[in-house]
C-alpha positions in Angstrom: -52.9 36.3 18.4 -55.6 35.1 16.1 -55.9 34.1 12.4 -58.7 33.1 10.0 -62.2 34.2 9.1 -63.3 34.8 12.8 -60.2 37.0 13.3 -61.0 39.0 10.1 -64.5 39.8 11.3 -63.7 40.7 14.8 -60.6 42.9 14.5 -60.6 46.5 13.3 -58.2 45.7 10.5 -58.7 42.2 9.0 -55.0 41.9 8.1 -53.9 42.4 11.7 -53.7 39.5 14.1 -53.2 41.0 17.5 -56.4 40.1 19.4 -55.2 41.4 22.8 -52.2 43.3 24.0 -52.1 44.7 27.5 -50.1 44.9 30.7 -51.4 44.0 34.2 -49.8 44.9 37.5 -50.8 44.0 41.1 -50.1 47.1 43.1 -51.2 45.2 46.2 -52.8 41.8 46.5 -56.2 43.6 46.5 -55.5 46.3 43.9 -54.7 45.6 40.2 -54.1 48.0 37.3 -54.4 46.8 33.7 -54.0 48.9 30.5 -53.9 48.2 26.8 -56.2 46.5 24.2 -58.2 43.9 26.1 -61.1 41.5 25.5 -64.2 43.2 26.7 -65.6 42.6 30.2 -69.2 42.8 28.9 -71.2 39.7 28.1 -71.2 35.9 28.7 -69.3 34.9 25.6 -65.8 35.9 24.7 -63.9 36.6 21.5 -61.6 33.6 22.0 -63.2 30.5 20.5 -61.5 28.3 23.0 -63.2 30.2 25.9 -66.8 29.4 24.7 -68.8 26.3 25.0 -70.8 27.0 21.9 -68.9 27.5 18.6 -71.4 29.9 17.0 -72.0 33.2 18.8 -75.1 34.8 20.2 -76.7 37.9 18.9 -75.9 39.6 22.2 -72.2 38.9 21.6 -72.2 39.7 17.8 -73.8 43.2 18.4 -71.9 44.0 21.6 -68.3 45.1 22.1 -65.5 42.5 21.4 -62.6 44.5 22.8 -61.9 47.7 24.7 -58.8 49.8 24.7 -58.0 51.7 27.9 -57.1 51.4 31.5 -58.9 49.8 34.4 -58.5 49.3 38.1 -59.8 46.3 40.0 -60.4 46.3 43.8 -60.8 42.9 45.5 -62.8 43.3 48.7 -63.0 39.5 49.4 -63.1 36.3 47.4 -66.8 36.9 47.0 -66.8 40.6 45.8 -64.7 42.7 43.4 -65.2 46.1 41.7 -63.6 47.2 38.4 -63.7 50.8 37.1 -62.0 52.1 34.0 -61.8 54.6 31.2 -61.9 53.2 27.6 -61.6 54.3 24.0 -64.9 55.8 22.9 -65.3 53.3 20.1 -65.7 49.5 20.6 -63.1 47.3 19.0 -60.8 50.1 17.9 -57.4 50.9 19.3 -56.8 54.6 19.4 -54.7 57.1 21.4 -55.6 58.1 25.0 -57.1 61.3 23.7 -60.2 59.3 22.7 -60.9 57.7 26.0 -64.5 58.8 26.3 -66.2 55.7 27.7 -66.6 54.8 31.4 -66.8 51.2 32.3 -67.5 49.4 35.6 -68.0 45.8 36.7 -69.3 44.5 40.0 -68.6 40.8 40.7 -70.3 38.9 43.5 -70.4 35.2 44.5 -73.3 34.9 46.9 -72.8 31.1 47.5 -70.2 28.5 46.4 -70.6 27.7 42.7 -72.6 30.9 41.9 -71.0 33.9 40.2 -72.6 37.1 38.9 -71.2 40.1 37.0 -73.1 43.4 36.6 -71.4 45.4 33.8 -71.8 49.0 32.6 -70.2 50.7 29.6 -71.3 54.2 28.8 -70.3 57.3 26.9 -71.8 60.3 25.1 -69.1 61.1 22.5 -70.2 61.3 18.8 -68.8 57.9 17.7 -70.2 54.9 16.0 -70.8 53.0 19.2 -71.6 55.7 21.8 -74.4 55.0 24.2 -74.9 52.8 27.2 -74.7 49.1 27.7 -76.0 47.4 30.9 -75.2 43.7 31.1 -75.8 40.9 33.6 -73.8 37.7 33.3 -74.3 34.9 35.8 -73.7 31.2 36.1 -74.5 28.6 38.8 -72.9 25.2 39.1 -76.0 23.6 40.5 -74.6 20.1 40.7 -71.3 18.5 39.7 -72.9 17.7 36.3 -75.3 20.5 35.8 -74.5 24.2 35.2 -76.9 27.0 34.3 -75.8 30.3 32.8 -77.6 33.5 31.9 -76.8 36.7 30.0 -79.2 39.7 29.7 -78.3 43.0 28.2 -79.7 46.3 27.0 -78.0 48.8 24.7 -79.3 52.3 24.1 -77.5 54.1 21.2 -76.9 57.9 21.2 -75.1 60.7 19.4 -72.8 59.4 16.7 -74.4 55.9 16.9 -77.7 57.4 16.0 -80.8 56.1 17.8 -82.0 52.6 18.6 -80.1 49.7 20.1 -81.1 46.3 21.3 -82.1 44.2 24.3 -81.9 40.5 24.8 -81.6 37.5 27.0 -79.8 34.1 26.6 -80.0 31.0 28.8 -77.1 28.4 28.8 -77.9 25.1 30.5 -75.1 22.5 30.3 -75.0 18.9 31.5 -71.8 16.7 31.8 -72.6 13.2 30.6 -69.1 12.2 31.5 -65.6 13.7 32.1 -65.2 13.8 28.3 -68.7 14.7 27.0 -70.8 17.7 27.9 -74.1 18.6 26.3 -75.5 22.1 26.2 -78.3 24.4 24.9 -78.3 28.1 24.2 -81.8 29.7 24.0 -81.8 33.4 23.0 -84.4 36.1 22.4 -83.0 39.3 20.8 -85.0 42.4 20.0 -83.8 45.5 18.2 -85.0 49.0 19.0 -86.3 51.3 16.3 -83.5 53.7 15.1 -80.5 54.1 12.9 -77.9 52.1 14.8 -76.4 49.4 12.5 -76.9 45.9 13.9 -75.6 42.5 12.9 -78.7 40.5 12.6 -82.4 41.4 12.6 -83.6 44.7 11.1 -84.6 47.7 13.2 -87.8 47.1 15.3 -87.8 43.3 14.8 -86.8 40.3 17.0 -85.2 36.9 16.5 -85.2 33.8 18.6 -82.4 31.2 18.4 -81.9 27.7 19.8 -78.4 26.2 19.6 -77.7 22.5 20.6 -74.0 21.9 21.2 -71.8 19.1 22.4 -68.2 19.3 23.7 -66.2 16.1 23.2 -62.8 16.4 24.8 -59.6 14.4 24.0 -56.9 16.0 26.0 -56.3 19.6 24.7 -58.5 18.9 21.7 -62.2 19.6 21.8 -64.7 18.5 19.0 -67.8 20.7 18.9 -70.7 19.4 16.9 -73.5 22.0 16.8 -77.0 22.5 15.4 -78.6 25.9 15.4 -82.2 27.1 14.6 -83.0 30.8 14.1 -86.4 32.4 13.6 -87.1 36.1 12.6 -90.3 37.8 13.7 -90.7 39.5 10.3 -90.5 37.9 6.8 -90.3 41.3 5.2 -87.1 42.2 7.0 -85.6 38.8 7.5 -82.0 38.3 6.4 -82.5 34.5 6.0 -82.8 33.0 2.5 -84.2 29.6 1.4 -82.5 27.4 -1.2 -84.0 29.4 -4.1 -82.7 32.7 -2.6 -86.2 33.9 -1.4 -86.6 35.5 2.0 -87.7 33.1 4.8 -88.4 33.7 8.5 -86.2 30.7 9.7 -82.8 29.2 9.1 -80.9 26.2 10.4 -77.3 25.2 10.3 -74.9 22.4 11.4 -71.2 22.9 12.1 -68.5 20.5 13.3 -65.6 22.4 14.9 -62.3 21.3 16.4 -60.6 23.5 18.9 -57.0 22.8 20.1 -56.0 24.9 23.2 -52.5 24.9 24.5 
């Protein structure tokens, strides 16, 4: 369940509050079936604010899928390798009947060494819907030392059919350092570029790019986490920039500060 402005922008109907609703069954210890309305398997960041280190979200997250409705099967070959395959609703973030399951999804998980995880994700379909096309996504993280963790997300989306043409590609780097058991500092550096076409994007206009640097701290007090964050964004084109200065005129750059408190239980 979720409530508030973030809920209203991420669910198909703003007045609804069911973020995820699904069933999962272990047929065997190595074979799992899951069906329903689920948080997407694509990307580094997740729709649940308590599951992210940064409070603001990346352009890769904002423009990608949040949730997928459908059924998936996960095969565990070993603690270091699993494979998921599934059939999903042919529109992102929309719950519909099984008759619209026109997307194929797959995820390969590998853990080459202790502390290093990598996910290769695919979501593709050719139906004439607002989000048809193909997303290829790499999500990986390595706990280099007890204090230092490095994450990376890279993705490419090519729109087709009902989504029009165009899409996006981008990469984001997530270094984090634990100063103490209670305080962790982190950066998110992102480069995001749109492809020329008609696909509607949340962010830069078609054929332009944006860079963003986010500095975040997590200060924990039991189940409560305080998240002070500073973010700097820069658009490659003044003519198509969505940023405005204090007088309402277009500007290529923007900055913001946020202080969030997240209580997880």
